[in-house]
C-alpha positions in Angstrom: 1.2 37.6 5.2 4.9 37.5 4.4 7.5 38.0 7.0 10.8 39.8 6.5 12.4 36.5 5.7 9.7 35.3 3.2 9.5 36.0 -0.6 7.6 34.6 -3.6 8.1 33.8 -7.2 5.9 32.5 -10.0 6.0 29.3 -12.0 5.4 29.3 -15.8 1.7 28.5 -15.1 1.4 31.5 -12.7 1.5 29.5 -9.5 3.0 31.6 -6.6 5.6 29.8 -4.5 6.8 30.9 -1.1 10.4 30.5 0.0 12.1 31.5 3.2 15.6 32.7 3.8 17.0 29.3 4.7 15.3 27.4 1.8 17.2 26.4 -1.2 15.7 27.9 -4.3 16.8 28.6 -7.9 17.8 32.2 -7.6 17.5 33.1 -11.3 13.7 33.1 -11.5 13.5 33.8 -15.2 15.8 30.8 -16.0 13.9 28.7 -13.4 10.7 29.1 -15.4 12.6 27.9 -18.5 13.9 25.0 -16.4 10.4 24.0 -15.3 9.0 24.2 -18.8 11.9 22.2 -20.2 11.4 19.4 -17.7 7.6 19.3 -18.3 8.0 19.2 -22.0 10.6 16.4 -21.9 8.3 14.3 -19.6 5.3 14.9 -21.8 7.1 13.7 -24.9 8.7 10.7 -23.2 5.3 9.6 -21.7 3.8 9.9 -25.2 6.6 8.0 -26.9 6.4 5.2 -24.3 2.6 5.3 -24.2 2.5 5.5 -20.4 -1.1 5.8 -19.4 -1.1 3.9 -16.0 0.8 4.1 -12.8 1.8 7.8 -13.4 3.3 8.3 -10.0 6.4 10.5 -9.4 9.0 10.1 -6.7 10.8 13.4 -6.1 14.0 13.4 -4.1 15.3 16.7 -2.5 12.0 18.4 -3.1 12.9 21.7 -1.4 10.1 24.2 -1.3 8.2 22.4 -4.0 9.6 24.1 -7.1 9.1 21.1 -9.3 6.4 19.5 -7.1 3.8 22.1 -7.5 4.3 22.7 -11.2 4.5 19.0 -12.2 1.9 17.5 -9.9 -0.9 17.9 -12.4 0.9 15.4 -14.7 0.7 12.6 -12.1 -1.8 10.6 -10.2 0.4 10.9 -7.1 3.7 12.5 -6.2 5.8 11.4 -3.2 8.0 14.3 -2.3 11.1 13.7 0.0 12.7 16.6 1.8 14.6 16.6 5.1 15.0 20.4 5.8 12.3 21.6 8.2 12.1 25.1 6.7 11.8 23.7 3.2 9.1 21.2 4.2 7.2 24.0 5.8 7.4 26.1 2.6 6.5 23.0 0.5 3.4 22.2 2.5 2.3 25.9 2.4 2.9 26.0 -1.4 0.8 22.9 -1.9 -2.0 24.2 0.2 -2.1 27.7 -1.4 -2.0 26.2 -4.9 -4.7 23.6 -4.2 -2.4 20.6 -5.0 -3.9 17.6 -3.2 -2.2 14.6 -4.8 1.2 14.9 -3.0 2.5 12.9 -0.1 5.2 14.9 1.7 7.7 12.9 3.7 10.1 14.8 5.9 13.1 12.5 6.0 16.6 12.0 4.7 16.6 10.5 1.2 18.9 7.7 2.5 16.3 6.7 5.1 13.6 6.6 2.4 15.4 3.8 0.7 16.4 2.0 3.9 13.1 2.0 5.7 9.9 0.1 4.9 6.8 2.0 3.8 5.0 1.6 7.1 7.8 3.4 8.9 8.1 6.4 6.6 7.1 9.6 8.4 4.3 11.8 7.1 4.5 15.4 8.1 1.7 17.8 7.5 1.0 20.8 9.8 -1.5 22.6 7.5 -4.4 20.1 7.5 -4.2 19.7 3.7 -5.9 16.6 2.4 -3.3 13.8 2.1 -3.6 10.3 0.7 -3.7 7.7 3.5 -0.8 5.5 2.4 2.1 5.2 0.0 1.9 3.1 -3.2 2.4 -0.6 -2.4 5.5 -2.3 -3.7 4.8 -4.4 -6.8 7.5 -6.8 -6.0 10.4 -7.1 -3.6 12.9 -4.4 -4.3 10.7 -2.4 -6.6 8.3 0.6 -6.1 5.6 1.7 -8.5 6.9 5.1 -9.6 6.9 5.8 -13.3 9.2 8.9 -12.9 12.0 9.7 -10.4 13.0 13.3 -10.3 16.0 14.5 -8.2 17.6 17.9 -7.7 20.4 17.1 -5.2 23.0 19.3 -3.7 26.3 19.9 -5.5 27.8 16.8 -4.1 25.3 14.7 -6.0 23.9 11.4 -4.7 26.9 9.1 -4.9 26.1 5.6 -3.6 22.4 6.2 -3.8 22.6 6.0 -7.6 22.4 2.2 -7.5 19.2 2.3 -5.4 17.7 5.0 -7.7 18.6 2.9 -10.8 17.0 -0.2 -9.2 13.6 1.5 -9.0 11.0 0.2 -11.5 10.5 3.5 -13.3 10.3 4.6 -16.9 12.3 7.8 -16.6 14.8 9.5 -14.3 15.1 13.3 -14.4 18.3 14.5 -12.8 18.9 18.2 -12.3 22.3 19.2 -11.3 24.4 22.4 -10.8 27.7 20.5 -10.8 29.0 18.9 -14.1 31.5 16.7 -12.3 29.1 15.0 -9.8 26.5 14.7 -12.6 28.9 12.9 -14.8 29.9 10.5 -12.0 26.3 9.8 -11.1 25.2 9.5 -14.7 28.0 6.9 -15.3 26.7 5.0 -12.2 23.1 5.0 -13.3 24.0 3.7 -16.8 26.7 1.3 -15.5 24.6 -1.9 -15.7 23.2 -1.2 -19.1 19.6 -0.9 -18.0 19.4 2.9 -18.4 20.6 5.2 -21.1 21.1 9.0 -21.0 18.5 10.1 -23.5 19.3 13.8 -23.4 21.3 16.4 -21.5 20.5 20.1 -21.6 22.3 23.0 -20.2 20.7 26.2 -18.9 22.7 29.3 -18.1 21.3 29.6 -14.6 24.4 31.5 -13.4 25.4 34.1 -16.1 29.0 35.2 -16.3 30.2 32.2 -14.2 31.6 28.8 -15.1 28.5 27.1 -13.7 25.3 26.0 -15.5 22.3 23.8 -14.7 22.3 20.4 -16.2 19.0 18.5 -16.9 19.7 14.9 -17.6 16.9 12.6 -18.9 17.5 8.8 -18.4 15.2 6.2 -19.9 15.2 2.4 -19.7 16.8 0.6 -22.6 
């Protein structure tokens, strides 16, 4: 049952997602469905082009209420979703449970702490009794983690110094969703700085009609 502070919207595949008054959500639900479809189509094509058939694990930073998590989970063997806001984590867990998504590890923690702490110290948080894998993927080598995809949808301030740590991950693709052209441009320059990554595509979605703002979807692949 929904409370006065709860509401729902649908993904392109018909999944219903709960959000609460304090959760961050894409408020333009029609454009959000186009955004989700765009990201999924891009990832499908890249994985086909690169012939990625193994280690299809996604690291999602700033997962929110599970907007991308729930919709994209079927593409991956495992998703590790990082979110620090308690209300959003509550909604995320509920959305995973109600949509029968059982291949997601939810970690309630600050994104900075995720990169700073070792795997054994990372906090699992699940109040719904949903089946959850018993451990995170093991590091393949010092300084690398086995994620084939990193997806992030950060606040307007971007990720700043974290770009170096994100770029250092041993992934095939980085999907960066942003509502701020300036911080996206700075972070994109930092990701591609060492020449290991290239900006494969950048798409704009008019998420905020009659304003100067738009949503940017940047796709980075290894050179």
